[in-house]
N, CA and C atoms as an extended XYZ file, in Angstrom:
579
Properties=species:S:1:pos:R:3:atomname:S:1:resname:S:1:resid:I:1 pbc="F F F"
N       -18.089       56.368       31.461 N   MET     1
C       -18.818       57.303       32.286 CA  MET     1
C       -19.073       56.657       33.694 C   MET     1
N       -19.460       55.419       33.721 N   ILE     2
C       -19.799       54.755       34.971 CA  ILE     2
C       -18.584       54.655       35.883 C   ILE     2
N       -17.406       54.430       35.290 N   HIS     3
C       -16.203       54.152       36.114 CA  HIS     3
C       -15.912       55.264       37.161 C   HIS     3
N       -16.260       56.482       36.872 N   ARG     4
C       -15.935       57.528       37.844 CA  ARG     4
C       -16.861       57.533       39.062 C   ARG     4
N       -17.953       56.756       38.998 N   TYR     5
C       -18.914       56.720       40.151 CA  TYR     5
C       -18.737       55.442       40.991 C   TYR     5
N       -17.861       54.560       40.608 N   ILE     6
C       -17.743       53.291       41.326 CA  ILE     6
C       -17.213       53.406       42.734 C   ILE     6
N       -16.448       54.434       43.033 N   HIS     7
C       -15.915       54.612       44.360 CA  HIS     7
C       -17.049       54.791       45.363 C   HIS     7
N       -16.861       54.274       46.569 N   VAL     8
C       -17.903       54.252       47.565 CA  VAL     8
C       -18.586       55.582       47.818 C   VAL     8
N       -17.850       56.705       47.945 N   PRO     9
C       -18.529       57.988       48.159 CA  PRO     9
C       -19.482       58.396       47.014 C   PRO     9
N       -19.200       57.838       45.844 N   GLN    10
C       -19.998       58.192       44.664 CA  GLN    10
C       -21.131       57.205       44.378 C   GLN    10
N       -21.301       56.191       45.202 N   LEU    11
C       -22.326       55.162       44.944 CA  LEU    11
C       -23.724       55.703       44.798 C   LEU    11
N       -24.068       56.732       45.618 N   ASP    12
C       -25.418       57.308       45.530 CA  ASP    12
C       -25.630       57.921       44.151 C   ASP    12
N       -24.584       58.540       43.594 N   ASN    13
C       -24.726       59.144       42.256 CA  ASN    13
C       -24.856       58.041       41.208 C   ASN    13
N       -24.093       56.970       41.361 N   LEU    14
C       -24.176       55.851       40.444 CA  LEU    14
C       -25.563       55.226       40.498 C   LEU    14
N       -26.115       55.068       41.708 N   ILE    15
C       -27.466       54.526       41.865 CA  ILE    15
C       -28.449       55.400       41.097 C   ILE    15
N       -28.399       56.688       41.249 N   LYS    16
C       -29.288       57.573       40.524 CA  LYS    16
C       -29.144       57.462       39.029 C   LYS    16
N       -27.926       57.339       38.560 N   TYR    17
C       -27.690       57.188       37.143 CA  TYR    17
C       -28.286       55.887       36.595 C   TYR    17
N       -28.024       54.796       37.339 N   LEU    18
C       -28.559       53.502       36.919 CA  LEU    18
C       -30.089       53.408       36.993 C   LEU    18
N       -30.637       54.040       38.018 N   GLU    19
C       -32.116       54.093       38.106 CA  GLU    19
C       -32.708       54.823       36.926 C   GLU    19
N       -32.054       55.880       36.498 N   ALA    20
C       -32.504       56.619       35.299 CA  ALA    20
C       -32.432       55.747       34.043 C   ALA    20
N       -31.362       54.969       33.987 N   LEU    21
C       -31.209       54.055       32.815 CA  LEU    21
C       -32.296       52.987       32.827 C   LEU    21
N       -32.628       52.480       33.994 N   ILE    22
C       -33.692       51.468       34.120 CA  ILE    22
C       -34.983       52.053       33.573 C   ILE    22
N       -35.272       53.310       33.910 N   GLU    23
C       -36.517       53.935       33.486 CA  GLU    23
C       -36.561       54.226       31.979 C   GLU    23
N       -35.452       54.657       31.429 N   SER    24
C       -35.388       54.953       29.992 CA  SER    24
C       -34.081       54.448       29.467 C   SER    24
N       -34.052       53.193       28.990 N   PRO    25
C       -32.814       52.633       28.495 CA  PRO    25
C       -32.293       53.336       27.241 C   PRO    25
N       -30.986       53.315       27.034 N   PRO    26
C       -30.409       53.971       25.857 CA  PRO    26
C       -30.777       53.218       24.575 C   PRO    26
N       -30.821       53.935       23.495 N   VAL    27
C       -30.993       53.297       22.201 CA  VAL    27
C       -29.670       52.593       21.899 C   VAL    27
N       -29.807       51.386       21.284 N   GLN    28
C       -28.627       50.566       21.024 CA  GLN    28
C       -27.597       51.387       20.230 C   GLN    28
N       -26.388       51.371       20.739 N   GLN    29
C       -25.319       52.098       20.076 CA  GLN    29
C       -24.248       51.140       19.663 C   GLN    29
N       -23.392       51.584       18.779 N   SER    30
C       -22.295       50.692       18.354 CA  SER    30
C       -21.036       51.056       19.164 C   SER    30
N       -21.161       50.849       20.483 N   SER    31
C       -20.057       51.203       21.360 CA  SER    31
C       -19.251       49.972       21.760 C   SER    31
N       -19.259       48.956       20.931 N   GLY    32
C       -18.488       47.749       21.235 CA  GLY    32
C       -19.232       46.723       22.031 C   GLY    32
N       -20.390       47.063       22.604 N   VAL    33
C       -21.228       46.073       23.338 CA  VAL    33
C       -22.055       45.362       22.315 C   VAL    33
N       -22.132       44.007       22.487 N   ALA    34
C       -22.713       43.195       21.469 CA  ALA    34
C       -24.224       43.540       21.250 C   ALA    34
N       -24.929       43.835       22.301 N   SER    35
C       -26.380       44.105       22.156 CA  SER    35
C       -26.871       44.823       23.384 C   SER    35
N       -28.131       45.249       23.285 N   LEU    36
C       -28.802       45.893       24.434 CA  LEU    36
C       -28.951       44.907       25.581 C   LEU    36
N       -29.029       43.643       25.271 N   ALA    37
C       -29.093       42.600       26.329 CA  ALA    37
C       -27.888       42.607       27.227 C   ALA    37
N       -26.711       42.924       26.656 N   ASP    38
C       -25.499       43.002       27.462 CA  ASP    38
C       -25.585       44.196       28.427 C   ASP    38
N       -26.199       45.291       27.987 N   TYR    39
C       -26.433       46.424       28.884 CA  TYR    39
C       -27.345       45.992       30.003 C   TYR    39
N       -28.416       45.314       29.621 N   ASN    40
C       -29.420       44.894       30.628 CA  ASN    40
C       -28.805       44.122       31.778 C   ASN    40
N       -28.004       43.126       31.453 N   LYS    41
C       -27.371       42.274       32.481 CA  LYS    41
C       -26.404       43.114       33.326 C   LYS    41
N       -25.566       43.847       32.646 N   ASP    42
C       -24.571       44.618       33.398 CA  ASP    42
C       -25.166       45.692       34.289 C   ASP    42
N       -26.101       46.450       33.760 N   TYR    43
C       -26.712       47.550       34.546 CA  TYR    43
C       -27.559       46.959       35.660 C   TYR    43
N       -28.303       45.913       35.399 N   THR    44
C       -29.119       45.317       36.467 CA  THR    44
C       -28.236       44.801       37.606 C   THR    44
N       -27.187       44.060       37.260 N   ALA    45
C       -26.278       43.564       38.256 CA  ALA    45
C       -25.588       44.673       39.039 C   ALA    45
N       -25.159       45.710       38.348 N   LEU    46
C       -24.437       46.823       38.993 CA  LEU    46
C       -25.369       47.553       39.920 C   LEU    46
N       -26.586       47.838       39.476 N   LEU    47
C       -27.552       48.586       40.338 CA  LEU    47
C       -27.917       47.772       41.583 C   LEU    47
N       -28.222       46.483       41.423 N   LEU    48
C       -28.567       45.656       42.572 CA  LEU    48
C       -27.373       45.505       43.518 C   LEU    48
N       -26.187       45.372       42.978 N   ASN    49
C       -25.007       45.282       43.871 CA  ASN    49
C       -24.755       46.615       44.607 C   ASN    49
N       -25.028       47.761       43.975 N   CYS    50
C       -24.954       49.054       44.657 CA  CYS    50
C       -25.946       49.139       45.772 C   CYS    50
N       -27.170       48.678       45.558 N   TYR    51
C       -28.194       48.649       46.589 CA  TYR    51
C       -27.737       47.810       47.776 C   TYR    51
N       -27.144       46.640       47.484 N   VAL    52
C       -26.668       45.748       48.565 CA  VAL    52
C       -25.514       46.385       49.320 C   VAL    52
N       -24.582       47.001       48.594 N   LYS    53
C       -23.432       47.654       49.282 CA  LYS    53
C       -23.851       48.788       50.141 C   LYS    53
N       -24.905       49.538       49.721 N   LYS    54
C       -25.387       50.665       50.531 CA  LYS    54
C       -26.510       50.220       51.475 C   LYS    54
N       -26.827       48.940       51.478 N   GLN    55
C       -27.886       48.371       52.345 CA  GLN    55
C       -29.224       49.068       52.123 C   GLN    55
N       -29.568       49.311       50.861 N   LYS    56
C       -30.825       49.916       50.463 CA  LYS    56
C       -31.793       48.813       49.999 C   LYS    56
N       -32.163       47.974       50.945 N   TYR    57
C       -32.962       46.804       50.574 CA  TYR    57
C       -34.405       47.179       50.213 C   TYR    57
N       -34.881       48.263       50.807 N   GLY    58
C       -36.244       48.740       50.452 CA  GLY    58
C       -36.286       49.227       49.021 C   GLY    58
N       -35.282       49.973       48.598 N   GLN    59
C       -35.212       50.415       47.213 CA  GLN    59
C       -35.041       49.246       46.261 C   GLN    59
N       -34.286       48.228       46.675 N   MET    60
C       -34.087       47.079       45.839 CA  MET    60
C       -35.460       46.379       45.656 C   MET    60
N       -36.177       46.198       46.726 N   THR    61
C       -37.492       45.536       46.659 CA  THR    61
C       -38.416       46.354       45.750 C   THR    61
N       -38.438       47.665       45.920 N   ALA    62
C       -39.298       48.526       45.097 CA  ALA    62
C       -38.948       48.405       43.616 C   ALA    62
N       -37.644       48.384       43.302 N   LEU    63
C       -37.198       48.252       41.916 CA  LEU    63
C       -37.665       46.925       41.335 C   LEU    63
N       -37.440       45.869       42.112 N   ILE    64
C       -37.856       44.538       41.648 CA  ILE    64
C       -39.377       44.469       41.448 C   ILE    64
N       -40.129       45.002       42.369 N   ASN    65
C       -41.583       44.992       42.199 CA  ASN    65
C       -41.993       45.826       41.011 C   ASN    65
N       -41.399       46.960       40.815 N   ARG    66
C       -41.774       47.831       39.693 CA  ARG    66
C       -41.363       47.211       38.382 C   ARG    66
N       -40.196       46.618       38.321 N   ALA    67
C       -39.682       46.083       37.090 CA  ALA    67
C       -40.411       44.762       36.654 C   ALA    67
N       -40.972       44.069       37.621 N   THR    68
C       -41.643       42.824       37.303 CA  THR    68
C       -43.171       42.928       37.359 C   THR    68
N       -43.684       44.141       37.611 N   ASP    69
C       -45.130       44.342       37.651 CA  ASP    69
C       -45.690       44.207       36.230 C   ASP    69
N       -46.490       43.172       36.059 N   LYS    70
C       -46.990       42.861       34.689 CA  LYS    70
C       -47.945       43.957       34.183 C   LYS    70
N       -48.653       44.596       35.036 N   LYS    71
C       -49.655       45.606       34.637 CA  LYS    71
C       -48.985       46.969       34.251 C   LYS    71
N       -48.050       47.393       35.056 N   ASN    72
C       -47.501       48.710       34.889 CA  ASN    72
C       -46.053       48.680       34.392 C   ASN    72
N       -45.623       47.591       33.835 N   LYS    73
C       -44.243       47.460       33.358 CA  LYS    73
C       -44.020       48.348       32.143 C   LYS    73
N       -42.958       49.196       32.170 N   PRO    74
C       -42.709       50.014       31.009 CA  PRO    74
C       -42.390       49.146       29.762 C   PRO    74
N       -42.660       49.706       28.583 N   ALA    75
C       -42.427       48.968       27.357 CA  ALA    75
C       -40.972       48.622       27.198 C   ALA    75
N       -40.102       49.549       27.545 N   ALA    76
C       -38.647       49.325       27.402 CA  ALA    76
C       -38.006       49.473       28.770 C   ALA    76
N       -37.295       48.460       29.130 N   THR    77
C       -36.567       48.488       30.393 CA  THR    77
C       -35.269       47.693       30.285 C   THR    77
N       -34.273       48.061       31.064 N   ILE    78
C       -33.031       47.312       31.023 CA  ILE    78
C       -32.928       46.289       32.138 C   ILE    78
N       -34.024       46.086       32.882 N   PHE    79
C       -34.027       45.176       33.981 CA  PHE    79
C       -34.004       43.755       33.458 C   PHE    79
N       -32.990       42.970       33.836 N   ASP    80
C       -32.830       41.570       33.387 CA  ASP    80
C       -33.143       40.662       34.585 C   ASP    80
N       -34.234       39.910       34.485 N   VAL    81
C       -34.722       39.108       35.584 CA  VAL    81
C       -33.706       38.032       35.998 C   VAL    81
N       -33.144       37.288       35.050 N   ASP    82
C       -32.237       36.217       35.396 CA  ASP    82
C       -30.997       36.760       36.170 C   ASP    82
N       -30.497       37.900       35.712 N   THR    83
C       -29.359       38.509       36.388 CA  THR    83
C       -29.740       38.964       37.790 C   THR    83
N       -30.968       39.534       37.901 N   ALA    84
C       -31.449       39.997       39.202 CA  ALA    84
C       -31.570       38.818       40.194 C   ALA    84
N       -32.070       37.676       39.709 N   ILE    85
C       -32.173       36.530       40.564 CA  ILE    85
C       -30.787       36.060       41.026 C   ILE    85
N       -29.824       36.008       40.149 N   GLU    86
C       -28.504       35.591       40.472 CA  GLU    86
C       -27.843       36.536       41.502 C   GLU    86
N       -28.013       37.850       41.299 N   VAL    87
C       -27.448       38.821       42.262 CA  VAL    87
C       -28.108       38.681       43.624 C   VAL    87
N       -29.418       38.578       43.641 N   CYS    88
C       -30.168       38.499       44.867 CA  CYS    88
C       -29.858       37.245       45.669 C   CYS    88
N       -29.566       36.175       44.981 N   ARG    89
C       -29.307       34.911       45.716 CA  ARG    89
C       -27.936       34.862       46.319 C   ARG    89
N       -27.098       35.853       46.057 N   GLN    90
C       -25.714       35.874       46.580 CA  GLN    90
C       -25.697       36.346       48.033 C   GLN    90
N       -26.710       37.072       48.493 N   GLN    91
C       -26.776       37.628       49.848 CA  GLN    91
C       -27.924       36.965       50.593 C   GLN    91
N       -27.687       36.636       51.860 N   GLU    92
C       -28.757       36.084       52.706 CA  GLU    92
C       -29.943       37.049       52.818 C   GLU    92
N       -29.597       38.362       52.929 N   LYS    93
C       -30.659       39.375       53.130 CA  LYS    93
C       -31.562       39.560       51.910 C   LYS    93
N       -31.095       39.140       50.753 N   THR    94
C       -31.844       39.380       49.527 CA  THR    94
C       -32.323       38.054       48.887 C   THR    94
N       -32.166       36.963       49.625 N   LEU    95
C       -32.573       35.669       49.099 CA  LEU    95
C       -34.093       35.552       48.864 C   LEU    95
N       -34.879       36.210       49.727 N   GLU    96
C       -36.301       36.202       49.523 CA  GLU    96
C       -36.702       36.912       48.235 C   GLU    96
N       -35.979       38.001       47.896 N   GLN    97
C       -36.252       38.672       46.597 CA  GLN    97
C       -35.956       37.762       45.420 C   GLN    97
N       -34.867       36.960       45.578 N   ALA    98
C       -34.567       35.991       44.453 CA  ALA    98
C       -35.673       34.964       44.321 C   ALA    98
N       -36.202       34.487       45.435 N   ILE    99
C       -37.290       33.495       45.398 CA  ILE    99
C       -38.548       34.150       44.807 C   ILE    99
N       -38.858       35.374       45.212 N   GLN   100
C       -40.022       36.090       44.703 CA  GLN   100
C       -39.878       36.286       43.171 C   GLN   100
N       -38.721       36.719       42.701 N   LEU   101
C       -38.506       36.935       41.284 CA  LEU   101
C       -38.670       35.619       40.494 C   LEU   101
N       -38.056       34.566       41.005 N   ALA   102
C       -38.116       33.264       40.324 CA  ALA   102
C       -39.558       32.813       40.214 C   ALA   102
N       -40.329       32.915       41.300 N   GLN   103
C       -41.728       32.491       41.291 CA  GLN   103
C       -42.570       33.332       40.359 C   GLN   103
N       -42.472       34.639       40.479 N   GLU   104
C       -43.321       35.514       39.637 CA  GLU   104
C       -42.981       35.411       38.155 C   GLU   104
N       -41.774       35.081       37.827 N   ASN   105
C       -41.361       34.991       36.418 CA  ASN   105
C       -41.238       33.552       35.914 C   ASN   105
N       -41.752       32.623       36.715 N   GLN   106
C       -41.805       31.203       36.348 CA  GLN   106
C       -40.454       30.645       35.962 C   GLN   106
N       -39.420       31.038       36.736 N   LYS   107
C       -38.072       30.554       36.529 CA  LYS   107
C       -37.899       29.383       37.523 C   LYS   107
N       -38.602       28.298       37.304 N   TYR   108
C       -38.725       27.259       38.275 CA  TYR   108
C       -37.408       26.461       38.466 C   TYR   108
N       -36.631       26.317       37.431 N   ARG   109
C       -35.367       25.618       37.593 CA  ARG   109
C       -34.435       26.410       38.503 C   ARG   109
N       -34.436       27.759       38.361 N   LEU   110
C       -33.663       28.616       39.256 CA  LEU   110
C       -34.216       28.521       40.671 C   LEU   110
N       -35.516       28.432       40.766 N   LEU   111
C       -36.157       28.350       42.078 CA  LEU   111
C       -35.771       27.043       42.792 C   LEU   111
N       -35.772       25.933       42.096 N   VAL   112
C       -35.316       24.664       42.641 CA  VAL   112
C       -33.852       24.789       43.068 C   VAL   112
N       -33.060       25.403       42.243 N   GLN   113
C       -31.642       25.591       42.547 CA  GLN   113
C       -31.463       26.422       43.848 C   GLN   113
N       -32.244       27.457       43.996 N   ILE   114
C       -32.190       28.302       45.217 CA  ILE   114
C       -32.607       27.462       46.442 C   ILE   114
N       -33.697       26.750       46.337 N   PHE   115
C       -34.155       25.910       47.491 CA  PHE   115
C       -33.117       24.911       47.869 C   PHE   115
N       -32.421       24.308       46.915 N   ILE   116
C       -31.443       23.262       47.207 CA  ILE   116
C       -30.130       23.844       47.657 C   ILE   116
N       -29.584       24.804       46.895 N   GLU   117
C       -28.235       25.254       47.159 CA  GLU   117
C       -28.159       26.359       48.239 C   GLU   117
N       -29.173       27.235       48.267 N   ASN   118
C       -29.093       28.343       49.201 CA  ASN   118
C       -29.857       28.086       50.491 C   ASN   118
N       -31.086       27.577       50.369 N   LYS   119
C       -31.990       27.412       51.548 CA  LYS   119
C       -31.856       26.057       52.173 C   LYS   119
N       -31.297       25.080       51.458 N   LYS   120
C       -31.250       23.687       51.904 CA  LYS   120
C       -32.621       23.203       52.324 C   LYS   120
N       -33.650       23.662       51.534 N   ASP   121
C       -35.033       23.321       51.779 CA  ASP   121
C       -35.426       22.333       50.697 C   ASP   121
N       -35.123       21.047       50.936 N   TYR   122
C       -35.331       20.017       49.937 CA  TYR   122
C       -36.811       19.698       49.727 C   TYR   122
N       -37.615       19.883       50.724 N   THR   123
C       -39.056       19.691       50.575 CA  THR   123
C       -39.648       20.651       49.622 C   THR   123
N       -39.327       21.930       49.736 N   ARG   124
C       -39.851       22.930       48.818 CA  ARG   124
C       -39.283       22.702       47.404 C   ARG   124
N       -38.056       22.255       47.291 N   ALA   125
C       -37.517       21.971       45.973 CA  ALA   125
C       -38.328       20.834       45.286 C   ALA   125
N       -38.625       19.776       46.061 N   LEU   126
C       -39.405       18.693       45.520 CA  LEU   126
C       -40.787       19.113       45.146 C   LEU   126
N       -41.403       19.927       46.002 N   MET   127
C       -42.755       20.406       45.753 CA  MET   127
C       -42.767       21.292       44.461 C   MET   127
N       -41.727       22.086       44.285 N   THR   128
C       -41.630       22.920       43.057 CA  THR   128
C       -41.529       22.020       41.837 C   THR   128
N       -40.658       21.020       41.884 N   ILE   129
C       -40.508       20.105       40.738 CA  ILE   129
C       -41.854       19.391       40.444 C   ILE   129
N       -42.490       18.942       41.510 N   ASP   130
C       -43.683       18.194       41.348 CA  ASP   130
C       -44.902       19.015       40.922 C   ASP   130
N       -45.095       20.200       41.533 N   GLN   131
C       -46.323       20.928       41.343 CA  GLN   131
C       -46.242       22.119       40.428 C   GLN   131
N       -45.046       22.664       40.161 N   GLN   132
C       -44.992       23.887       39.360 CA  GLN   132
C       -44.339       23.686       38.001 C   GLN   132
N       -43.542       22.666       37.834 N   ILE   133
C       -42.918       22.385       36.531 CA  ILE   133
C       -43.791       21.438       35.770 C   ILE   133
N       -44.407       21.927       34.695 N   PHE   134
C       -45.314       21.096       33.913 CA  PHE   134
C       -44.631       20.574       32.627 C   PHE   134
N       -43.587       21.193       32.174 N   ASN   135
C       -42.856       20.734       31.031 CA  ASN   135
C       -42.041       19.521       31.405 C   ASN   135
N       -42.338       18.407       30.753 N   LEU   136
C       -41.707       17.119       31.119 CA  LEU   136
C       -40.190       17.172       30.968 C   LEU   136
N       -39.701       17.834       29.922 N   LYS   137
C       -38.262       17.904       29.703 CA  LYS   137
C       -37.634       18.686       30.818 C   LYS   137
N       -38.210       19.762       31.219 N   GLU   138
C       -37.652       20.587       32.337 CA  GLU   138
C       -37.708       19.773       33.670 C   GLU   138
N       -38.805       19.006       33.857 N   LYS   139
C       -38.926       18.204       35.042 CA  LYS   139
C       -37.839       17.144       35.075 C   LYS   139
N       -37.653       16.460       33.956 N   VAL   140
C       -36.590       15.438       33.884 CA  VAL   140
C       -35.224       16.052       34.063 C   VAL   140
N       -34.980       17.217       33.479 N   ASP   141
C       -33.685       17.891       33.663 CA  ASP   141
C       -33.432       18.210       35.117 C   ASP   141
N       -34.474       18.701       35.803 N   CYS   142
C       -34.335       19.011       37.247 CA  CYS   142
C       -34.034       17.734       38.070 C   CYS   142
N       -34.733       16.682       37.736 N   LEU   143
C       -34.493       15.437       38.472 CA  LEU   143
C       -33.107       14.859       38.218 C   LEU   143
N       -32.651       15.018       36.933 N   GLN   144
C       -31.323       14.519       36.615 CA  GLN   144
C       -30.290       15.363       37.366 C   GLN   144
N       -30.496       16.668       37.403 N   ALA   145
C       -29.498       17.578       37.993 CA  ALA   145
C       -29.502       17.482       39.535 C   ALA   145
N       -30.683       17.377       40.124 N   TYR   146
C       -30.776       17.469       41.563 CA  TYR   146
C       -31.233       16.242       42.298 C   TYR   146
N       -31.733       15.204       41.539 N   GLY   147
C       -32.190       13.983       42.171 CA  GLY   147
C       -31.165       13.310       43.061 C   GLY   147
N       -29.911       13.151       42.599 N   PRO   148
C       -28.911       12.515       43.493 CA  PRO   148
C       -28.681       13.331       44.762 C   PRO   148
N       -28.644       14.619       44.694 N   LYS   149
C       -28.486       15.451       45.884 CA  LYS   149
C       -29.667       15.287       46.823 C   LYS   149
N       -30.867       15.290       46.236 N   LEU   150
C       -32.077       15.165       47.066 CA  LEU   150
C       -32.093       13.778       47.761 C   LEU   150
N       -31.741       12.724       47.049 N   ILE   151
C       -31.705       11.398       47.660 CA  ILE   151
C       -30.656       11.337       48.775 C   ILE   151
N       -29.483       11.912       48.478 N   LYS   152
C       -28.409       11.905       49.463 CA  LYS   152
C       -28.827       12.646       50.763 C   LYS   152
N       -29.442       13.803       50.583 N   GLU   153
C       -29.858       14.583       51.751 CA  GLU   153
C       -30.973       13.919       52.492 C   GLU   153
N       -31.902       13.223       51.789 N   SER   154
C       -33.002       12.583       52.404 CA  SER   154
C       -32.544       11.390       53.238 C   SER   154
N       -31.456       10.744       52.745 N   SER   155
C       -30.940        9.605       53.548 CA  SER   155
C       -30.205       10.078       54.816 C   SER   155
N       -29.696       11.321       54.784 N   LYS   156
C       -29.029       11.868       55.984 CA  LYS   156
C       -30.075       12.205       57.041 C   LYS   156
N       -31.159       12.788       56.581 N   SER   157
C       -32.142       13.293       57.499 CA  SER   157
C       -33.518       12.820       57.083 C   SER   157
N       -34.170       12.100       57.912 N   ARG   158
C       -35.489       11.585       57.620 CA  ARG   158
C       -36.618       12.432       58.287 C   ARG   158
N       -36.345       13.704       58.521 N   ASP   159
C       -37.361       14.511       59.203 CA  ASP   159
C       -38.551       14.700       58.319 C   ASP   159
N       -39.706       14.761       58.950 N   LYS   160
C       -40.969       14.932       58.207 CA  LYS   160
C       -41.524       16.310       58.564 C   LYS   160
N       -41.004       17.329       57.920 N   THR   161
C       -41.330       18.712       58.317 CA  THR   161
C       -42.633       19.191       57.634 C   THR   161
N       -43.067       18.492       56.614 N   THR   162
C       -44.276       18.954       55.909 CA  THR   162
C       -45.324       17.864       55.964 C   THR   162
N       -46.545       18.235       56.150 N   VAL   163
C       -47.669       17.278       56.210 CA  VAL   163
C       -47.695       16.380       54.979 C   VAL   163
N       -47.391       16.925       53.826 N   ILE   164
C       -47.443       16.169       52.585 CA  ILE   164
C       -46.482       14.983       52.634 C   ILE   164
N       -45.330       15.157       53.309 N   PHE   165
C       -44.351       14.127       53.324 CA  PHE   165
C       -44.295       13.295       54.594 C   PHE   165
N       -45.380       13.246       55.357 N   THR   166
C       -45.337       12.505       56.608 CA  THR   166
C       -45.290       10.981       56.388 C   THR   166
N       -45.792       10.495       55.265 N   GLN   167
C       -45.801        9.069       55.022 CA  GLN   167
C       -44.557        8.588       54.272 C   GLN   167
N       -43.950        9.449       53.517 N   ASN   168
C       -42.817        9.024       52.636 CA  ASN   168
C       -41.566        9.823       52.946 C   ASN   168
N       -40.402        9.221       52.643 N   SER   169
C       -39.162        9.972       52.740 CA  SER   169
C       -38.961       10.713       51.424 C   SER   169
N       -38.036       11.689       51.388 N   HIS   170
C       -37.746       12.425       50.206 CA  HIS   170
C       -37.346       11.498       49.076 C   HIS   170
N       -36.572       10.481       49.385 N   ALA   171
C       -36.117        9.543       48.353 CA  ALA   171
C       -37.299        8.842       47.724 C   ALA   171
N       -38.275        8.420       48.520 N   ASP   172
C       -39.448        7.735       47.984 CA  ASP   172
C       -40.212        8.698       47.050 C   ASP   172
N       -40.329        9.922       47.464 N   ILE   173
C       -41.042       10.912       46.648 CA  ILE   173
C       -40.351       11.116       45.330 C   ILE   173
N       -38.998       11.220       45.349 N   ILE   174
C       -38.256       11.397       44.105 CA  ILE   174
C       -38.447       10.206       43.197 C   ILE   174
N       -38.405        9.018       43.765 N   LEU   175
C       -38.600        7.818       42.948 CA  LEU   175
C       -40.012        7.788       42.333 C   LEU   175
N       -41.014        8.170       43.133 N   ASP   176
C       -42.372        8.244       42.610 CA  ASP   176
C       -42.522        9.295       41.490 C   ASP   176
N       -41.875       10.458       41.707 N   LEU   177
C       -41.878       11.472       40.638 CA  LEU   177
C       -41.239       10.979       39.395 C   LEU   177
N       -40.090       10.347       39.568 N   ALA   178
C       -39.341        9.808       38.386 CA  ALA   178
C       -40.209        8.797       37.656 C   ALA   178
N       -40.866        7.901       38.392 N   LYS   179
C       -41.761        6.912       37.720 CA  LYS   179
C       -42.890        7.598       37.001 C   LYS   179
N       -43.481        8.591       37.611 N   ASP   180
C       -44.607        9.313       36.937 CA  ASP   180
C       -44.138        9.973       35.663 C   ASP   180
N       -42.946       10.540       35.720 N   ILE   181
C       -42.409       11.232       34.537 CA  ILE   181
C       -42.073       10.220       33.452 C   ILE   181
N       -41.492        9.076       33.771 N   VAL   182
C       -41.186        8.036       32.798 CA  VAL   182
C       -42.459        7.526       32.197 C   VAL   182
N       -43.504        7.285       33.017 N   ARG   183
C       -44.783        6.839       32.506 CA  ARG   183
C       -45.371        7.871       31.500 C   ARG   183
N       -45.305        9.159       31.879 N   ALA   184
C       -45.845       10.201       31.010 CA  ALA   184
C       -45.041       10.290       29.711 C   ALA   184
N       -43.743       10.134       29.763 N   LEU   185
C       -42.921       10.172       28.538 CA  LEU   185
C       -43.268        8.953       27.670 C   LEU   185
N       -43.415        7.755       28.265 N   MET   186
C       -43.766        6.611       27.485 CA  MET   186
C       -45.149        6.736       26.842 C   MET   186
N       -46.065        7.278       27.575 N   ASP   187
C       -47.417        7.510       27.064 CA  ASP   187
C       -47.392        8.523       25.908 C   ASP   187
N       -46.634        9.571       26.082 N   TYR   188
C       -46.515       10.591       25.062 CA  TYR   188
C       -45.893       10.000       23.792 C   TYR   188
N       -44.820        9.259       23.966 N   THR   189
C       -44.123        8.614       22.834 CA  THR   189
C       -45.047        7.666       22.097 C   THR   189
N       -45.780        6.864       22.861 N   THR   190
C       -46.672        5.886       22.250 CA  THR   190
C       -47.813        6.570       21.475 C   THR   190
N       -48.376        7.608       22.041 N   ASN   191
C       -49.553        8.260       21.407 CA  ASN   191
C       -49.202        9.288       20.376 C   ASN   191
N       -47.972        9.788       20.376 N   HIS   192
C       -47.605       10.856       19.440 CA  HIS   192
C       -46.422       10.473       18.540 C   HIS   192
N       -46.200        9.196       18.379 N   GLY   193
C       -45.207        8.719       17.426 CA  GLY   193
C       -43.817        8.991       17.844 C   GLY   193
């Protein structure tokens, strides 16, 4: 059904169809799709890409706000947050929506990834790892994944753009974070067997 609307002149019709699906998702059918989660990812990505192609950024923002509103969120929705973040981070104009979605849904690893890979904002990435990720395993994973990149970038540029980092370089902060995490892991292991 969707294939006949993919052509550019039909995008407005496809958008209406997908918006209706977001509001009232179909009951899981045995149409060869593994699960309703597959629909969620596909429909979310398709709708957001249609908004981008038609430059309907206001509608995109409204959809994201409505779909992630904790108070008025419908019981059943096909909106997939991880997919929405990935789609939004592909375009410069929708990068702020990706950041908003990641923050509101506590997808901090994705948020760190956006700050490093898309925004090149290493200070905010470090602050996110330090101040918003409380799970030690997730913190260690982020430092393992992005620590070398952060150290490399900090050695290239020693700018002190944030008041918090006026005394230390990014590399020093990463090392301090790593030491704190190792101390916390050792303490946890010692006290909890």
